[in-house]
N, C-alpha and C positions, 0 to 999 in steps of 0.2 A: 504493500499499499504506500501512496505517495506520503511525504511528510505532512503535507496540507492535502485534506479531501474535505468530503461534503459533511454537513451536519447528519444527514441520514445515515451515512456510512459510519461516524463514530457513534452514533446512537446504539448501534447493533455490535459494534467491535467489542474485543475483550480487552482487559488490560487498563492502563493511564490513558486517558483521553481528556482532550481541552477543545472547547469551543472559543473561537477568536474572531477577530475582524481582520480581514486582509488588508494590508497597506497602512493600520492604524496601530502605532505602539501605545495602547492604552497602558499606562504604568502598573496597573494592577495585574494585567495579562502577562506583561513582560517581567514582572516580578516572580510570578509563578514559573513562567519559562525558565528564568535564571535559576531560581532555587532547584528545579527538576535538573537543571544542566549541570550543575555543581555536584549534585548527587548522583549523577550518572544516570538518571531514571529516563527510560524510554517511554515517551508521551507523544500520542498520536495527535496531531492539530486537525481541528476542523472548521471550516468557516462556510457561510452561506454560498452556495454554488448551484450550479445546473443540476436539475432533478430533485434539489430541495423545494419544499413547499413556501411559500411566502410566510416569514416570520417563523423559519423553523427553529431558531434558538428559543423563541417564546414559547413555541408549541411544545419544546422538550422540556424546558426548565421553569416556564411559568413567567419568564421576564426576558426581554431581550438584552440585559446587561452581560457582559462578559468580564471576566473568565467564566466559565462554566466547567469545572472538573468532574470527570466520573472515573471510578476504579470499580472494576467488577461489576457487581450488582448492588454495590452500595448507594446509599442516598447521594445525590449530587451536592457538590459543595461550591458555592460561589464567594464566600468569604476569605479575605487574605489570610486571617488566622487560621481557620479550619485546613485551608489549603496548605499552609506550611505546617500543621500538625500532622497531617497526611503524609506528606513528603518525610517528615522525620522518621514516622512509623515505617515506611516502606524501605527507607535507606538511612538508618541511624548514623553512619559515618559517611562524610564529616558532618558533624552536629552544627547545626545553623540556630540551635535554642541553647542557650548556657544550661550548665547542669544544676547549678544551686538555685535554690528559690529567689534569693534576693537579686541574682543576676537574671533571672527568668523574668522576674517583675520588671526590672530596668528594660530588659528587651522589649517585652510586650508594650510597655509604656512608651518607649520611644517609637516602635513600630505603629502603634495607634496614632501618635503624633503625626506620622508621615502619611500613613494609609487610611486611617479611621474617620469617621464622620466628623467634620469640622478639623481635619488634620491638614497636612500641607496640600496633599493633591485635592482634597474636597475643597478646601477655601479657594485654591486657585482656580478650579472649575468654576466656581461662583464669580470670580473676577472675568473668567472668559466668556461665560454668559452674560455678565453686564456689558462687557465691552462688545459683543456681538450685536445686542440689543441696542446700542446706542444708536446716535444718528450721524454721528461724525463719519467721515469719508477717509479716515486714515488705513493704513494697510496693517496686515498682521492680526486679522481677526477672522473668526467664523462667520459664515452666511447667517443671517437673522433666523432662519430655520433650524440651524444647529443651536443657535443661541437659545431659542425656545425649549429644544429638546433637554439641553443641559439644565436649563432654568427649573424645568419640571422634575428632572431626576434627581438634582442635587438640592432641590427646595430653596430656590431663590426669593426668601423672603427679607423683609426690611431689617430685622434684628442680625441674621446670618450676613447678609451683604455688606452691613455697616462693619462687622467684625472680620471680613475674609482678608483684606489687605494687611491688617495689623497681626492677624493669625499667621499668615505666610511668613512674615519678616520675624516673627517671635520663634517660629520653628526653625527657620535657617540660622537664626542666632543661636539657639540651643545647638544645633549639630555642629556649628563652627567651632562652639565653646569645647565640645567633646573632642573634637580633632586637635584642638591646641594642647591636649594634655597626650596624645597618642595617635597611633595610626588607625585605631578600629573605633567605632561608634558606640559599642558595648563590650566590655571586656576585654580580654588579652588576645583575642583571635577572631577571624572572620566569623560573622553572624549575620543572621537574616536582615537586620538592620543597616547593615552595609550594602546589601543587595538592594533594599527599598530605596535607600537615597539613590543610590547609581541609577537606577530607572527613573524614579521620579523627577530626578534632575533634568531628564530630557524634555520635561513640560516647560523649561526656561532656557535651556541651552541644549538643544538636540545635538547628538553626536554628528560627525561629518555625513555628508549623504551616501557616500560609499559604504558607511558602516551603519546607517540606519536609514534604508531606502523606503522612507515612508512617502506618502501620496505628496504633492506640492502643497496642496492647501493645508494638510497638517502639519508640515514643517513650517509652514510661514506663520501659522497660528500658534504654534509651539515656541518660537522665538520671541521671548520676552521683552517688551519695549518700556517696561515700567523702570525708572531710574533708581528708585528706592529698591527695588527688588534687585535689579542688576548689581547694585552696590554691595548688598547682602550676599550675593553669590561669590563668596570670598574665594582668593587663590586656592585656599586650603579645600574648600569644598568641590571646586572645579578639579583639582588634582585627585582628590579621593574617588570621585567619579570615574576619571580617566583610568586610575589603577585598578579599581574593581572590574571594569570592563577589560582591561588588558590581561589581567592576572587570573580572572574567574568566570567572566561571562561568555557567550559565544558571539563572535564576530566574523561577518556583518550579521546585524540582527536579523533572524528569521521572521520575516512578515507576510511569506506567502507570495 
């Protein structure tokens, strides 16, 4: 079977499978890919394709969001934490979750600040939605239709919209502080948090096109033009992303 196939095919396949979007480096999906790659887990990717019914992912999982991870006949997994825990179970080494309770709490707390609701990625998606729905003619934003989709998906309400930029800057500052004291974001070795930052960093400063062959509209919208956020993307943060990709993740990024 090809590395990327249809949703219909992965629904009936065995083993580890994941529904993705072609040409779109969703950071939650790329995090799962990266974790599976580090652990040497063979995962079959599926994306909407010829022969699939319209809305095939939603018909399978009950929602159109990706990633959707399936393993054998177990319940589908869509949350970043449950996907990580599955990967740890299937391939305990190399461990991406620390062994001690205190370090695990630190790991999952930091991971939530990147991946969770109103975390780094979520808050920046709200900013992307606001920008797409604005009436200015500047470049580097999604079409209004995409903005409406993001606004509905991530809950563009006045309270969260007002907090979004401050939340992004706060999390970037936290991650930079962590790297000021050592090469890893959590503990004394590579952890899932390092993977999460590396892939979510593409929301602001995507890897070169030959390494991240995303759709042109995506690359343009993923190139941050906010001066405050760009200033918060310190050399330490950028170097960490580069190192994690070079040393631990697959390049070019497989986007189908």
